[in-house]
LUMLOVEX-19213 format. One record per atom (N, C-alpha, C): residue number from 1; atom name; y, x, z. Coordinates in steps of 0.1 Angstrom, whole numbers. Layout:
N
NUM CA Y X Z
...
***
This chain:
345
1 N 852 1385 592
1 CA 848 1391 605
1 C 853 1381 616
2 N 843 1376 623
2 CA 847 1365 633
2 C 844 1369 647
3 N 837 1380 649
3 CA 834 1384 663
3 C 821 1377 667
4 N 811 1385 670
4 CA 798 1379 673
4 C 791 1383 686
5 N 800 1389 695
5 CA 795 1393 707
5 C 790 1381 716
6 N 778 1382 721
6 CA 773 1371 730
6 C 770 1377 743
7 N 770 1369 753
7 CA 768 1373 767
7 C 758 1364 774
8 N 751 1370 783
8 CA 743 1361 792
8 C 753 1356 803
9 N 750 1346 810
9 CA 759 1340 820
9 C 761 1351 831
10 N 751 1359 834
10 CA 753 1369 844
10 C 762 1381 840
11 N 764 1383 827
11 CA 771 1394 822
11 C 784 1391 815
12 N 789 1379 817
12 CA 801 1374 810
12 C 813 1383 815
13 N 823 1386 807
13 CA 834 1394 811
13 C 844 1385 819
14 N 854 1392 825
14 CA 864 1384 833
14 C 872 1376 823
15 N 880 1367 829
15 CA 889 1359 821
15 C 898 1368 812
16 N 899 1364 799
16 CA 907 1372 790
16 C 918 1364 784
17 N 929 1370 781
17 CA 941 1364 775
17 C 944 1373 762
18 N 946 1366 751
18 CA 948 1373 738
18 C 962 1371 733
19 N 968 1383 730
19 CA 982 1383 724
19 C 982 1390 711
20 N 987 1383 700
20 CA 987 1389 687
20 C 1001 1388 681
21 N 1007 1399 677
21 CA 1020 1400 671
21 C 1019 1406 657
22 N 1022 1398 647
22 CA 1020 1402 633
22 C 1034 1402 626
23 N 1036 1413 620
23 CA 1048 1415 612
23 C 1045 1420 598
24 N 1055 1425 591
24 CA 1053 1430 577
24 C 1048 1444 577
25 N 1051 1452 587
25 CA 1047 1466 587
25 C 1033 1467 594
26 N 1030 1459 603
26 CA 1017 1460 610
26 C 1014 1447 618
27 N 1002 1446 623
27 CA 997 1436 632
27 C 991 1443 644
28 N 995 1439 656
28 CA 989 1445 668
28 C 984 1433 677
29 N 974 1436 685
29 CA 968 1426 694
29 C 964 1433 707
30 N 965 1426 718
30 CA 960 1430 730
30 C 951 1419 737
31 N 940 1423 743
31 CA 933 1415 752
31 C 936 1420 766
32 N 940 1411 775
32 CA 944 1415 788
32 C 938 1406 798
33 N 938 1410 811
33 CA 933 1402 822
33 C 945 1394 827
34 N 943 1386 838
34 CA 953 1377 843
34 C 965 1385 849
35 N 963 1398 852
35 CA 975 1406 857
35 C 982 1413 846
36 N 978 1411 833
36 CA 984 1418 822
36 C 978 1431 819
37 N 968 1435 826
37 CA 961 1448 824
37 C 954 1448 811
38 N 956 1458 802
38 CA 950 1459 789
38 C 935 1462 790
39 N 927 1453 783
39 CA 913 1455 783
39 C 908 1459 769
40 N 916 1456 759
40 CA 913 1460 745
40 C 924 1459 736
41 N 925 1467 726
41 CA 936 1467 716
41 C 930 1466 702
42 N 939 1461 693
42 CA 936 1461 679
42 C 949 1464 671
43 N 948 1470 659
43 CA 959 1472 651
43 C 955 1471 636
44 N 963 1464 628
44 CA 960 1462 614
44 C 973 1462 606
45 N 971 1457 594
45 CA 982 1458 584
45 C 990 1445 584
46 N 998 1443 574
46 CA 1007 1431 573
46 C 1000 1418 576
47 N 1005 1410 585
47 CA 999 1397 588
47 C 1008 1385 584
48 N 1018 1388 575
48 CA 1027 1377 571
48 C 1022 1371 558
49 N 1019 1358 558
49 CA 1013 1352 546
49 C 1023 1352 534
50 N 1036 1354 537
50 CA 1046 1355 526
50 C 1048 1370 522
51 N 1044 1380 530
51 CA 1047 1393 527
51 C 1035 1402 524
52 N 1023 1398 527
52 CA 1011 1406 524
52 C 1008 1405 509
53 N 999 1414 505
53 CA 995 1414 491
53 C 989 1401 487
54 N 983 1394 496
54 CA 977 1381 494
54 C 976 1373 507
55 N 975 1360 506
55 CA 973 1352 518
55 C 960 1356 525
56 N 949 1359 518
56 CA 937 1363 524
56 C 938 1376 531
57 N 946 1385 526
57 CA 948 1398 532
57 C 955 1396 545
58 N 965 1387 546
58 CA 972 1385 558
58 C 963 1379 569
59 N 955 1369 564
59 CA 945 1363 574
59 C 935 1373 579
60 N 930 1382 570
60 CA 921 1392 575
60 C 927 1402 585
61 N 940 1405 582
61 CA 947 1414 591
61 C 948 1409 605
62 N 952 1396 606
62 CA 954 1390 619
62 C 940 1388 626
63 N 931 1382 619
63 CA 918 1379 625
63 C 911 1392 629
64 N 910 1402 620
64 CA 903 1414 623
64 C 910 1422 635
65 N 923 1421 636
65 CA 930 1428 646
65 C 927 1421 660
66 N 927 1408 660
66 CA 924 1400 672
66 C 909 1403 676
67 N 900 1403 667
67 CA 886 1406 670
67 C 885 1420 676
68 N 892 1430 670
68 CA 891 1444 675
68 C 895 1444 690
69 N 906 1437 693
69 CA 911 1437 707
69 C 901 1431 716
70 N 895 1420 712
70 CA 884 1413 720
70 C 872 1422 722
71 N 868 1428 711
71 CA 856 1437 712
71 C 859 1448 722
72 N 871 1454 721
72 CA 875 1464 731
72 C 874 1460 745
73 N 876 1447 747
73 CA 875 1441 761
73 C 860 1436 764
74 N 851 1438 754
74 CA 838 1433 756
74 C 837 1418 756
75 N 846 1412 749
75 CA 847 1397 750
75 C 846 1391 736
76 N 844 1378 736
76 CA 843 1370 723
76 C 854 1360 724
77 N 857 1353 713
77 CA 867 1343 713
77 C 865 1332 723
78 N 853 1329 726
78 CA 850 1318 736
78 C 854 1322 750
79 N 856 1335 752
79 CA 859 1340 766
79 C 875 1340 768
80 N 882 1336 758
80 CA 897 1336 759
80 C 902 1324 766
81 N 909 1326 777
81 CA 915 1315 785
81 C 927 1309 778
82 N 935 1318 771
82 CA 946 1313 763
82 C 950 1324 754
83 N 955 1320 742
83 CA 959 1330 732
83 C 973 1326 726
84 N 981 1336 724
84 CA 994 1334 718
84 C 995 1342 705
85 N 997 1336 694
85 CA 998 1342 681
85 C 1013 1341 677
86 N 1020 1352 675
86 CA 1034 1352 671
86 C 1034 1360 658
87 N 1035 1352 647
87 CA 1033 1357 633
87 C 1045 1356 624
88 N 1049 1367 618
88 CA 1059 1366 608
88 C 1053 1357 597
89 N 1062 1348 591
89 CA 1058 1339 581
89 C 1054 1326 585
90 N 1054 1323 598
90 CA 1052 1309 603
90 C 1066 1303 603
91 N 1070 1299 591
91 CA 1084 1295 589
91 C 1086 1280 587
92 N 1075 1273 584
92 CA 1075 1259 582
92 C 1063 1252 589
93 N 1064 1239 592
93 CA 1053 1233 599
93 C 1039 1235 592
94 N 1039 1235 579
94 CA 1026 1237 572
94 C 1020 1251 574
95 N 1029 1261 576
95 CA 1024 1274 579
95 C 1016 1275 592
96 N 1022 1268 602
96 CA 1014 1267 615
96 C 1001 1260 613
97 N 1001 1249 606
97 CA 989 1241 603
97 C 979 1250 596
98 N 984 1258 586
98 CA 975 1267 579
98 C 968 1277 588
99 N 976 1283 597
99 CA 970 1293 606
99 C 960 1286 616
100 N 964 1274 621
100 CA 955 1267 630
100 C 941 1265 624
101 N 941 1261 611
101 CA 929 1258 604
101 C 921 1271 603
102 N 928 1282 599
102 CA 921 1295 598
102 C 915 1300 611
103 N 922 1298 622
103 CA 918 1302 635
103 C 905 1294 639
104 N 906 1281 636
104 CA 894 1273 639
104 C 882 1277 632
105 N 884 1282 619
105 CA 873 1286 611
105 C 868 1299 614
106 N 877 1309 617
106 CA 873 1323 619
106 C 870 1327 633
107 N 877 1320 642
107 CA 875 1322 657
107 C 871 1309 664
108 N 859 1303 661
108 CA 856 1290 665
108 C 856 1287 680
109 N 854 1298 687
109 CA 853 1296 702
109 C 867 1296 709
110 N 877 1299 701
110 CA 891 1300 706
110 C 896 1286 708
111 N 898 1282 720
111 CA 903 1268 723
111 C 918 1267 725
112 N 923 1273 736
112 CA 937 1272 739
112 C 945 1282 732
113 N 954 1278 723
113 CA 961 1288 715
113 C 975 1282 711
114 N 984 1290 709
114 CA 997 1286 704
114 C 1001 1295 692
115 N 1007 1289 682
115 CA 1011 1297 670
115 C 1026 1294 667
116 N 1033 1305 667
116 CA 1047 1305 665
116 C 1052 1316 656
117 N 1064 1315 651
117 CA 1070 1326 644
117 C 1072 1338 653
118 N 1071 1350 647
118 CA 1072 1362 656
118 C 1086 1364 662
119 N 1096 1356 657
119 CA 1109 1357 664
119 C 1108 1353 678
120 N 1099 1345 682
120 CA 1098 1340 696
120 C 1091 1350 705
121 N 1086 1361 699
121 CA 1077 1370 707
121 C 1084 1376 719
122 N 1097 1378 719
122 CA 1104 1386 729
122 C 1110 1377 740
123 N 1111 1364 738
123 CA 1119 1356 747
123 C 1116 1357 762
124 N 1103 1358 765
124 CA 1099 1359 780
124 C 1103 1372 786
125 N 1107 1382 778
125 CA 1110 1395 783
125 C 1123 1395 791
126 N 1131 1384 789
126 CA 1144 1383 796
126 C 1142 1382 811
127 N 1136 1371 814
127 CA 1133 1368 829
127 C 1120 1361 831
128 N 1112 1360 821
128 CA 1099 1353 823
128 C 1099 1338 819
129 N 1111 1332 819
129 CA 1112 1318 816
129 C 1110 1314 802
130 N 1113 1323 793
130 CA 1112 1321 778
130 C 1125 1314 773
131 N 1135 1312 782
131 CA 1148 1306 778
131 C 1158 1316 774
132 N 1164 1315 762
132 CA 1174 1325 758
132 C 1174 1326 743
133 N 1181 1337 739
133 CA 1182 1340 725
133 C 1176 1354 723
134 N 1168 1356 713
134 CA 1162 1369 710
134 C 1167 1374 696
135 N 1173 1386 696
135 CA 1176 1392 683
135 C 1168 1404 682
136 N 1157 1403 673
136 CA 1148 1414 671
136 C 1151 1421 658
137 N 1154 1434 659
137 CA 1158 1441 646
137 C 1147 1452 644
138 N 1137 1448 636
138 CA 1126 1457 633
138 C 1127 1460 618
139 N 1115 1461 611
139 CA 1116 1463 597
139 C 1124 1452 590
140 N 1123 1440 596
140 CA 1131 1429 591
140 C 1137 1422 603
141 N 1144 1410 600
141 CA 1151 1403 611
141 C 1142 1393 617
142 N 1144 1390 630
142 CA 1137 1379 637
142 C 1147 1374 648
143 N 1152 1362 646
143 CA 1161 1357 656
143 C 1156 1343 661
144 N 1156 1341 674
144 CA 1151 1328 679
144 C 1159 1324 691
145 N 1159 1311 694
145 CA 1165 1306 706
145 C 1156 1295 712
146 N 1156 1294 725
146 CA 1149 1283 732
146 C 1158 1279 744
147 N 1160 1266 744
147 CA 1169 1260 755
147 C 1161 1257 767
148 N 1168 1254 778
148 CA 1161 1251 791
148 C 1153 1238 790
149 N 1156 1229 780
149 CA 1149 1217 779
149 C 1137 1218 768
150 N 1135 1230 764
150 CA 1124 1233 755
150 C 1126 1232 740
151 N 1138 1230 736
151 CA 1141 1229 721
151 C 1140 1244 716
152 N 1135 1245 704
152 CA 1134 1258 698
152 C 1139 1259 683
153 N 1144 1271 680
153 CA 1147 1273 666
153 C 1146 1288 663
154 N 1142 1292 651
154 CA 1142 1306 647
154 C 1148 1307 633
155 N 1151 1319 629
155 CA 1158 1322 617
155 C 1149 1319 605
156 N 1136 1323 606
156 CA 1126 1320 595
156 C 1131 1323 581
157 N 1130 1313 573
157 CA 1134 1315 559
157 C 1149 1313 557
158 N 1156 1311 567
158 CA 1171 1308 566
158 C 1179 1321 570
159 N 1174 1332 564
159 CA 1182 1344 564
159 C 1185 1348 550
160 N 1198 1350 548
160 CA 1203 1353 534
160 C 1209 1366 533
161 N 1206 1376 542
161 CA 1211 1389 541
161 C 1199 1399 542
162 N 1200 1410 537
162 CA 1189 1420 538
162 C 1191 1428 550
163 N 1184 1424 561
163 CA 1186 1429 574
163 C 1174 1437 579
164 N 1176 1444 591
164 CA 1166 1452 597
164 C 1165 1466 590
165 N 1154 1473 594
165 CA 1152 1486 589
165 C 1152 1487 574
166 N 1145 1477 567
166 CA 1145 1478 553
166 C 1158 1476 546
167 N 1167 1468 552
167 CA 1180 1466 547
167 C 1189 1479 550
168 N 1187 1485 561
168 CA 1195 1497 564
168 C 1191 1508 554
169 N 1178 1510 551
169 CA 1173 1520 542
169 C 1179 1518 528
170 N 1179 1505 523
170 CA 1184 1502 510
170 C 1199 1504 509
171 N 1206 1499 519
171 CA 1220 1500 519
171 C 1225 1515 519
172 N 1217 1523 527
172 CA 1220 1538 527
172 C 1218 1544 513
173 N 1207 1540 506
173 CA 1206 1545 492
173 C 1217 1541 483
174 N 1221 1528 484
174 CA 1232 1523 476
174 C 1245 1532 479
175 N 1247 1535 491
175 CA 1259 1542 495
175 C 1259 1556 489
176 N 1247 1563 489
176 CA 1246 1576 484
176 C 1248 1576 469
177 N 1242 1566 462
177 CA 1244 1565 447
177 C 1258 1562 444
178 N 1265 1553 451
178 CA 1279 1550 448
178 C 1288 1563 450
179 N 1285 1570 460
179 CA 1293 1583 463
179 C 1290 1592 451
180 N 1278 1594 446
180 CA 1275 1603 435
180 C 1282 1598 422
181 N 1283 1585 421
181 CA 1290 1579 409
181 C 1305 1580 410
182 N 1310 1583 422
182 CA 1325 1583 423
182 C 1331 1570 425
183 N 1323 1559 428
183 CA 1329 1546 430
183 C 1328 1541 444
184 N 1324 1550 453
184 CA 1323 1547 467
184 C 1327 1560 475
185 N 1330 1558 488
185 CA 1334 1570 496
185 C 1323 1580 498
186 N 1327 1592 500
186 CA 1317 1603 503
186 C 1311 1600 517
187 N 1299 1604 519
187 CA 1292 1601 532
187 C 1282 1612 535
188 N 1280 1614 547
188 CA 1270 1624 552
188 C 1255 1619 548
189 N 1254 1606 545
189 CA 1241 1601 541
189 C 1236 1608 528
190 N 1245 1613 520
190 CA 1241 1620 508
190 C 1231 1632 511
191 N 1236 1641 520
191 CA 1228 1652 524
191 C 1216 1648 532
192 N 1217 1638 540
192 CA 1206 1633 548
192 C 1195 1627 540
193 N 1199 1618 530
193 CA 1189 1612 521
193 C 1182 1623 512
194 N 1191 1632 507
194 CA 1185 1643 498
194 C 1175 1651 505
195 N 1177 1654 518
195 CA 1167 1662 526
195 C 1155 1653 529
196 N 1158 1641 533
196 CA 1147 1632 537
196 C 1137 1629 526
197 N 1142 1627 514
197 CA 1134 1623 503
197 C 1132 1635 493
198 N 1137 1646 496
198 CA 1135 1659 488
198 C 1140 1656 474
199 N 1152 1652 473
199 CA 1159 1650 460
199 C 1172 1658 459
200 N 1177 1660 447
200 CA 1189 1668 446
200 C 1202 1661 447
201 N 1203 1648 443
201 CA 1215 1641 444
201 C 1212 1626 442
202 N 1223 1618 441
202 CA 1222 1603 440
202 C 1214 1599 428
203 N 1215 1606 417
203 CA 1208 1602 405
203 C 1193 1604 407
204 N 1189 1615 413
204 CA 1175 1617 415
204 C 1169 1607 426
205 N 1178 1604 435
205 CA 1173 1594 445
205 C 1170 1581 439
206 N 1180 1576 431
206 CA 1178 1563 425
206 C 1166 1563 415
207 N 1165 1574 408
207 CA 1154 1576 398
207 C 1140 1575 406
208 N 1140 1581 418
208 CA 1127 1582 425
208 C 1122 1568 429
209 N 1131 1559 431
209 CA 1127 1545 435
209 C 1127 1535 424
210 N 1133 1538 412
210 CA 1134 1527 402
210 C 1128 1531 389
211 N 1123 1543 387
211 CA 1117 1546 374
211 C 1105 1538 371
212 N 1101 1537 358
212 CA 1090 1528 354
212 C 1077 1534 358
213 N 1075 1547 358
213 CA 1062 1553 361
213 C 1064 1562 373
214 N 1055 1560 383
214 CA 1054 1569 394
214 C 1065 1567 405
215 N 1072 1556 405
215 CA 1082 1554 414
215 C 1077 1552 428
216 N 1085 1557 438
216 CA 1082 1554 452
216 C 1082 1539 454
217 N 1074 1534 463
217 CA 1075 1519 466
217 C 1088 1517 474
218 N 1094 1506 472
218 CA 1106 1503 479
218 C 1104 1502 494
219 N 1092 1500 499
219 CA 1089 1500 513
219 C 1091 1514 519
220 N 1091 1524 510
220 CA 1094 1537 515
220 C 1108 1539 520
221 N 1117 1530 516
221 CA 1131 1530 521
221 C 1132 1526 536
222 N 1122 1519 541
222 CA 1122 1515 555
222 C 1123 1527 564
223 N 1117 1538 559
223 CA 1116 1550 568
223 C 1130 1556 570
224 N 1140 1553 561
224 CA 1153 1559 562
224 C 1162 1551 572
225 N 1157 1541 579
225 CA 1165 1533 588
225 C 1171 1542 599
226 N 1163 1551 604
226 CA 1168 1560 615
226 C 1177 1570 609
227 N 1176 1574 596
227 CA 1186 1583 590
227 C 1200 1577 591
228 N 1201 1564 587
228 CA 1213 1556 588
228 C 1218 1555 602
229 N 1209 1552 611
229 CA 1213 1551 625
229 C 1219 1564 631
230 N 1212 1575 627
230 CA 1216 1588 632
230 C 1230 1591 626
231 N 1232 1589 614
231 CA 1245 1591 608
231 C 1256 1583 614
232 N 1253 1570 616
232 CA 1263 1562 623
232 C 1267 1567 637
233 N 1256 1571 644
233 CA 1259 1576 658
233 C 1267 1588 658
234 N 1265 1596 647
234 CA 1273 1609 646
234 C 1287 1607 641
235 N 1290 1594 637
235 CA 1304 1592 633
235 C 1307 1590 619
236 N 1296 1589 610
236 CA 1299 1587 596
236 C 1304 1573 594
237 N 1315 1571 587
237 CA 1322 1558 586
237 C 1313 1549 577
238 N 1308 1554 567
238 CA 1300 1546 558
238 C 1288 1540 565
239 N 1280 1549 572
239 CA 1269 1544 579
239 C 1273 1534 590
240 N 1284 1537 597
240 CA 1289 1527 607
240 C 1292 1514 601
241 N 1297 1513 589
241 CA 1300 1501 583
241 C 1288 1493 579
242 N 1277 1500 575
242 CA 1264 1494 572
242 C 1258 1488 584
243 N 1259 1495 595
243 CA 1253 1490 608
243 C 1261 1478 613
244 N 1275 1479 612
244 CA 1283 1468 617
244 C 1282 1456 609
245 N 1280 1457 596
245 CA 1278 1445 588
245 C 1265 1438 592
246 N 1254 1445 595
246 CA 1242 1439 599
246 C 1244 1432 613
247 N 1251 1438 622
247 CA 1254 1432 635
247 C 1261 1419 634
248 N 1271 1418 625
248 CA 1278 1406 623
248 C 1269 1395 618
249 N 1260 1399 608
249 CA 1251 1389 603
249 C 1241 1384 613
250 N 1235 1394 621
250 CA 1225 1390 631
250 C 1231 1380 641
251 N 1243 1383 646
251 CA 1250 1374 656
251 C 1253 1361 650
252 N 1256 1360 637
252 CA 1259 1348 630
252 C 1246 1339 631
253 N 1234 1345 628
253 CA 1222 1337 629
253 C 1218 1334 643
254 N 1222 1342 652
254 CA 1219 1339 667
254 C 1228 1327 671
255 N 1240 1326 666
255 CA 1249 1315 669
255 C 1243 1302 663
256 N 1237 1303 651
256 CA 1231 1291 645
256 C 1219 1287 652
257 N 1210 1296 656
257 CA 1198 1292 663
257 C 1202 1285 677
258 N 1212 1291 683
258 CA 1216 1285 696
258 C 1222 1271 694
259 N 1230 1269 683
259 CA 1235 1255 681
259 C 1224 1245 678
260 N 1213 1250 671
260 CA 1202 1242 667
260 C 1194 1237 680
261 N 1195 1244 691
261 CA 1189 1240 703
261 C 1199 1233 713
262 N 1211 1230 708
262 CA 1220 1223 715
262 C 1229 1231 724
263 N 1230 1244 722
263 CA 1238 1253 731
263 C 1248 1261 722
264 N 1261 1262 727
264 CA 1270 1271 721
264 C 1268 1284 727
265 N 1265 1294 718
265 CA 1263 1308 723
265 C 1274 1313 731
266 N 1287 1309 728
266 CA 1298 1314 735
266 C 1299 1309 749
267 N 1292 1298 752
267 CA 1292 1293 766
267 C 1286 1302 776
268 N 1277 1311 772
268 CA 1270 1320 781
268 C 1258 1314 788
269 N 1255 1302 783
269 CA 1243 1295 790
269 C 1230 1301 786
270 N 1230 1308 775
270 CA 1217 1315 771
270 C 1219 1330 771
271 N 1211 1337 779
271 CA 1211 1352 778
271 C 1206 1356 764
272 N 1210 1368 760
272 CA 1206 1373 747
272 C 1199 1386 749
273 N 1187 1387 743
273 CA 1178 1399 744
273 C 1179 1406 730
274 N 1181 1419 731
274 CA 1180 1428 719
274 C 1167 1436 719
275 N 1160 1435 708
275 CA 1146 1441 708
275 C 1143 1445 694
276 N 1132 1451 692
276 CA 1127 1456 679
276 C 1130 1471 677
277 N 1123 1477 668
277 CA 1123 1492 667
277 C 1136 1497 664
278 N 1144 1490 656
278 CA 1158 1495 652
278 C 1168 1493 663
279 N 1167 1482 670
279 CA 1177 1479 681
279 C 1174 1488 693
280 N 1162 1492 695
280 CA 1158 1500 707
280 C 1156 1514 703
281 N 1160 1519 691
281 CA 1158 1532 686
281 C 1165 1542 695
282 N 1160 1555 694
282 CA 1167 1566 701
282 C 1181 1568 697
283 N 1184 1563 685
283 CA 1198 1563 680
283 C 1204 1549 683
284 N 1214 1548 691
284 CA 1219 1536 697
284 C 1228 1528 688
285 N 1231 1532 676
285 CA 1241 1526 668
285 C 1240 1511 666
286 N 1227 1506 664
286 CA 1225 1492 661
286 C 1228 1483 674
287 N 1222 1488 685
287 CA 1224 1480 697
287 C 1238 1480 702
288 N 1245 1491 700
288 CA 1259 1492 703
288 C 1267 1483 695
289 N 1264 1482 682
289 CA 1272 1473 673
289 C 1269 1458 676
290 N 1256 1455 679
290 CA 1253 1442 683
290 C 1260 1438 696
291 N 1259 1446 706
291 CA 1266 1443 719
291 C 1281 1441 717
292 N 1287 1449 708
292 CA 1301 1448 706
292 C 1305 1435 699
293 N 1296 1431 689
293 CA 1299 1418 682
293 C 1296 1407 691
294 N 1286 1407 700
294 CA 1283 1396 709
294 C 1295 1395 719
295 N 1301 1406 723
295 CA 1312 1406 733
295 C 1324 1399 726
296 N 1325 1400 713
296 CA 1336 1394 706
296 C 1335 1379 705
297 N 1323 1374 702
297 CA 1321 1360 699
297 C 1315 1352 711
298 N 1309 1359 720
298 CA 1302 1353 732
298 C 1304 1361 744
299 N 1316 1364 748
299 CA 1318 1373 760
299 C 1312 1369 773
300 N 1308 1356 774
300 CA 1302 1352 786
300 C 1287 1353 786
301 N 1281 1356 775
301 CA 1267 1358 774
301 C 1262 1371 780
302 N 1251 1370 788
302 CA 1245 1382 793
302 C 1236 1388 782
303 N 1239 1401 779
303 CA 1231 1408 769
303 C 1222 1418 775
304 N 1209 1417 772
304 CA 1199 1426 778
304 C 1192 1434 766
305 N 1191 1447 768
305 CA 1183 1455 759
305 C 1169 1456 764
306 N 1159 1452 756
306 CA 1146 1451 761
306 C 1140 1465 764
307 N 1133 1466 775
307 CA 1126 1478 779
307 C 1111 1477 775
308 N 1107 1467 768
308 CA 1093 1466 763
308 C 1093 1460 749
309 N 1081 1462 743
309 CA 1080 1458 729
309 C 1078 1443 728
310 N 1081 1437 716
310 CA 1078 1422 714
310 C 1063 1419 718
311 N 1054 1428 716
311 CA 1040 1425 719
311 C 1038 1422 734
312 N 1046 1429 742
312 CA 1045 1426 757
312 C 1050 1411 759
313 N 1060 1407 752
313 CA 1065 1393 753
313 C 1054 1383 749
314 N 1046 1387 739
314 CA 1035 1378 735
314 C 1024 1377 746
315 N 1022 1389 752
315 CA 1013 1389 764
315 C 1017 1379 774
316 N 1030 1379 777
316 CA 1036 1370 787
316 C 1034 1355 783
317 N 1036 1353 770
317 CA 1034 1339 765
317 C 1019 1335 767
318 N 1010 1344 764
318 CA 996 1340 765
318 C 992 1337 780
319 N 998 1346 789
319 CA 995 1343 803
319 C 1001 1330 808
320 N 1014 1328 804
320 CA 1021 1316 809
320 C 1013 1303 803
321 N 1009 1304 791
321 CA 1002 1292 785
321 C 988 1290 790
322 N 983 1301 797
322 CA 970 1300 804
322 C 972 1296 819
323 N 984 1292 823
323 CA 986 1288 836
323 C 990 1298 846
324 N 992 1311 842
324 CA 996 1321 851
324 C 1011 1321 853
325 N 1016 1322 865
325 CA 1030 1322 867
325 C 1036 1336 863
326 N 1045 1336 854
326 CA 1051 1348 849
326 C 1063 1351 858
327 N 1061 1357 869
327 CA 1072 1361 878
327 C 1075 1375 878
328 N 1083 1380 887
328 CA 1087 1394 887
328 C 1076 1404 887
329 N 1065 1401 894
329 CA 1054 1410 895
329 C 1047 1412 882
330 N 1045 1401 875
330 CA 1038 1401 862
330 C 1047 1409 852
331 N 1060 1406 852
331 CA 1070 1412 843
331 C 1069 1428 845
332 N 1067 1432 858
332 CA 1066 1446 861
332 C 1053 1452 855
333 N 1042 1445 857
333 CA 1029 1450 853
333 C 1028 1451 838
334 N 1034 1442 830
334 CA 1032 1441 816
334 C 1042 1451 809
335 N 1037 1463 807
335 CA 1045 1474 801
335 C 1038 1480 789
336 N 1046 1487 781
336 CA 1040 1493 769
336 C 1033 1507 773
337 N 1021 1506 777
337 CA 1013 1518 780
337 C 1002 1519 769
338 N 1005 1525 758
338 CA 996 1525 746
338 C 995 1539 741
339 N 984 1541 732
339 CA 984 1554 725
339 C 996 1556 717
340 N 1000 1568 714
340 CA 1013 1572 709
340 C 1016 1564 696
341 N 1006 1563 687
341 CA 1008 1557 674
341 C 1005 1542 673
342 N 1002 1535 685
342 CA 998 1521 684
342 C 1009 1512 679
343 N 1021 1514 684
343 CA 1032 1505 681
343 C 1042 1511 670
344 N 1038 1523 665
344 CA 1047 1529 655
344 C 1047 1521 642
345 N 1059 1519 636
345 CA 1059 1512 623
345 C 1056 1523 612
***
């Protein structure tokens, strides 16, 4: 599916900017005008070439979602002034080259475009400049840094901890099972998981996810992230330890990304943005733990909790790369005004 809308010169649409944010749980895209007003939307499945069921499935998810957004705007790829693709799985130079070739093939009219890891999606949400550190805690982890002189680094494949919502869900299951076995502390997560997954105890919970026939997919554990966050916020020590361990790991990767762009995070030279569905959840345990850890290791750093989704940051990237000045007015206009289920994981 490449998009085949054609226009006469008299009926061409206004200038369009395309923003695509692809992760492991979903891919979302917006076509906007130069003020950031949404003209069209698209939503699809996993767009990560490392995480989808196949490389072709990831490509289809990204391309079809982009085309849906453009069609919603009454536009074609050749109408796009600039496009920003922020894709999970753009971890090595050859990944970006792969996507560039696929975009040339499937969206041949698309001329001005940038392709980066989705960790970079949120950086412009700090102040519009794109300079800073972003810690995005969604289904998985995404950490990135950009210095004032333009150097960039992201966590990519250099994450060696099970982080984000999927990590929270699995760690919670492990805690419930250890408590049932008598080799770990008792936790309110036992009752919470039993109710959430409709099982009787830790044995049934483990069986539900690991049996040979009819097991729940491990991706179903992602849904329990908010169960862990709620328990941590309510004061459960086990859940609090799970969240705190993730916060320590996330900040460690943020420090590494900052060093890679020539900045010591402790210097306070780079502001830090917290974003992603877990960090901005209605249950504040993760952002509280992240802020506390950042205060310990980088007390001079300004920490900002995002008020907009990473997709809004991708919109800002597309506008900036198309020559639009991303000042306070544009930052105010680009907000998450979407159908209720559009950004849900």
